[in-house]
C-alpha positions as CSV (number, residue, x, y, z in Angstrom):
1,M,-60.5,61.4,89.6
2,P,-64.0,61.0,89.1
3,F,-65.6,57.2,88.0
4,R,-65.5,57.4,84.4
5,R,-68.4,55.4,82.4
6,K,-67.0,53.3,79.3
7,S,-68.3,54.7,76.2
8,K,-69.9,52.4,74.2
9,A,-67.2,53.4,71.7
10,D,-64.6,52.1,73.9
11,K,-65.9,48.9,74.5
12,A,-66.0,48.4,70.5
13,K,-62.3,49.4,70.3
14,Q,-61.8,47.3,73.1
15,A,-63.4,44.1,71.9
16,V,-61.9,44.3,68.4
17,A,-58.4,45.1,70.2
18,E,-59.0,41.2,71.8
19,Q,-60.6,40.1,68.8
20,V,-56.7,40.8,66.6
21,T,-55.1,39.2,69.7
22,D,-56.8,36.5,69.5
23,R,-57.0,36.0,65.8
24,T,-52.8,37.1,65.9
25,D,-52.0,34.1,67.8
26,D,-54.4,31.7,65.8
27,L,-52.2,32.8,62.8
28,V,-49.0,32.1,64.8
29,A,-50.0,28.8,66.0
30,A,-51.1,28.3,62.7
31,L,-47.8,29.2,61.0
32,D,-45.7,27.2,63.3
33,A,-47.9,24.2,62.8
34,A,-47.4,24.8,59.1
35,K,-43.5,25.4,59.1
36,E,-43.0,21.8,61.7
37,A,-45.3,20.4,58.3
38,L,-42.7,21.8,55.8
39,A,-40.0,20.7,57.4
40,R,-41.2,17.1,58.0
41,A,-42.7,16.6,54.4
42,S,-39.3,18.0,53.1
43,A,-36.7,15.3,55.4
44,A,-39.0,12.7,53.8
45,A,-39.0,13.7,50.1
46,G,-35.3,14.0,51.1
47,R,-35.2,10.6,52.2
48,K,-37.0,9.5,49.3
49,G,-35.1,11.4,46.8
50,A,-32.2,9.9,47.7
51,E,-33.4,6.5,47.7
52,L,-34.7,6.9,44.0
53,G,-31.7,8.1,43.3
54,K,-29.7,5.4,44.4
55,Q,-31.9,2.8,42.6
56,A,-31.6,4.6,39.5
57,S,-28.1,4.5,39.7
58,E,-28.3,0.7,40.1
59,A,-30.9,0.6,37.4
60,A,-27.9,2.3,35.2
61,D,-25.4,0.0,36.4
62,K,-27.1,-2.9,35.6
63,L,-28.6,-1.2,31.5
64,M,-24.0,-0.5,31.7
65,P,-21.9,-2.2,33.3
66,E,-18.7,-1.0,31.6
67,R,-20.3,2.5,33.1
68,A,-20.5,1.1,36.7
69,R,-16.4,-0.2,36.3
70,Q,-15.3,3.0,35.7
71,R,-17.2,4.2,38.6
72,R,-16.1,2.1,40.8
73,R,-12.2,2.1,39.2
74,Q,-12.8,6.2,39.3
75,A,-14.0,5.8,43.4
76,A,-10.9,3.1,44.0
77,R,-8.3,6.0,42.5
78,K,-9.9,8.9,45.0
79,R,-9.7,6.7,47.7
80,N,-6.3,5.5,46.9
81,R,-5.0,9.3,46.3
82,R,-6.4,10.2,49.9
83,I,-4.6,7.4,51.3
84,L,-1.4,8.4,50.1
85,A,-1.5,11.9,50.2
86,G,-2.0,11.1,54.3
87,A,1.2,8.4,54.6
88,G,2.9,11.6,52.5
89,V,1.8,14.2,55.7
90,L,2.2,11.5,57.9
91,T,5.8,11.3,56.4
92,L,6.2,14.5,56.4
93,V,5.0,15.1,60.4
94,G,7.8,12.6,60.9
95,V,10.6,14.0,59.6
96,A,9.6,17.4,61.1
97,A,9.3,15.7,64.6
98,S,13.0,14.1,64.0
99,R,14.2,17.6,62.7
100,L,13.3,20.1,66.2
101,A,14.2,16.7,68.1
102,G,17.4,17.8,68.0
103,S,20.9,16.4,66.0
104,K,22.7,15.2,68.7
105,G,26.6,16.4,68.9
106,K,28.5,13.8,66.7
107,A,30.6,12.3,70.0
108,E,27.1,12.2,71.3
109,Q,26.2,9.4,67.7
110,G,28.6,6.7,68.4
111,Q,30.6,8.3,65.6
112,P,33.7,9.2,67.3
113,W,36.2,9.4,64.5
114,Q,34.3,12.1,63.3
115,A,34.2,14.4,66.5
116,G,37.3,15.8,66.1
117,E,39.1,14.1,68.7
118,P,43.0,13.7,68.6
119,S,43.5,10.3,68.4
120,G,41.1,9.6,65.8
121,G,38.4,9.0,68.6
122,W,39.3,6.2,70.0
123,A,40.1,5.6,73.8
124,Q,43.8,5.4,74.8
125,S,44.4,3.3,78.2
126,G,47.2,1.2,79.1
127,S,45.0,-1.8,79.2
128,D,42.5,-1.3,76.4
129,A,42.6,-3.6,73.8
130,G,42.2,-1.0,71.7
131,P,44.1,0.2,68.2
132,A,47.8,0.4,68.6
133,S,48.8,3.9,68.1
134,S,50.3,5.1,65.3
135,A,54.0,4.7,66.4
136,E,53.8,1.6,67.4
137,V,52.9,0.3,63.7
138,T,55.1,0.1,60.9
139,Q,53.6,-0.5,57.7
140,L,54.6,-3.9,56.0
141,H,54.7,-2.7,52.3
142,G,55.8,-6.7,50.7
143,D,54.3,-9.9,51.1
144,G,56.3,-10.1,54.4
145,A,58.6,-12.7,53.8
146,S,61.6,-10.7,53.0
147,G,64.0,-10.3,56.5
148,D,64.9,-6.7,55.9
149,A,65.1,-5.3,60.0
150,A,64.1,-2.5,59.2
151,R,60.3,-3.0,57.8
152,T,59.9,-5.9,60.9
153,P,57.3,-4.7,63.0
154,P,59.1,-5.0,67.1
155,S,57.7,-8.1,68.9
């Protein structure tokens, strides 16, 4: 391709394109700076608004002490409800955990009389000091002063 000379129109187009690019870059930078300034101003206004709201509330409390007491009581009731709800949830979690842990067999719970053992659950051995079997015990219906030999337990 032979060397082609740029025409004045091409040079003008290129100059305009460079100017547009430069101005676009400047506008984008200005827009970013404006966004940052707006964010800072908004944050400062939010802090000022919160401070003004707090001051207005304090002034209203001084003018209307009953309103202030009512608001404090309401806040205390709300706080107490939260605490009570939390305690209830913890209780339910504890009950659920104990249920999920599984119940032991009746013999493992230290209640042998409910375990269905034939001798009432008590161990029967010759050297045990536990209660005697029902065959060795005679029930006394009186005061025990009568001399009825059939009702007197063997010695």
